[in-house]
N, C-alpha and C positions, 0 to 999 in steps of 0.2 A: 580830070575823071575825078582822083584821086582826092586830088586837095578841095573839091567842092564840094563832096560825101567829109572828109575834115572839117572842114570850117561848121557846115552844117551839124553836123555830132557835136560842134565846144558849144555852139549856136540853142543846142535846145538841152546838154548837160546846162549850161548857165541859166538860162533860164529858168529850170526845174531848181536848182540853188538857191537862183532869188525868189520864186514861191514861196519854196519852204520854209528862207527867211521871214520872209513880209507873212507871211498867215502867222509864222511864232512871234512875234512883233503884236500880232493881234489878238493873239491869244491872249500874254502879255499885259493887255491892255486893257483887257476886259475882267483880266483878273483884278487889276487894281483898281479899278472904277466900281467894279461893281458888289464890293466888299462893303458891308451895310452892318455899322456901330448902333448896336443900341444900347442908351445909358439910362437905368434908373435915375426920374429923379422927384425930388416928395412936391404933392399938390396942395398948398398952401389951403389949411379949416379953420372956416370960421367958429369958435365956439369957446 
């Protein structure tokens, strides 16, 4: 009975660590891809 509880506790803890790591990776990707660089460019005029 103690072994089952230990295995269950380790599985839950491992799942939490995996979830935290996955959300961190998703957040970093979101920050990297949503960055918008604004560049000023000259518009040629006839005159």
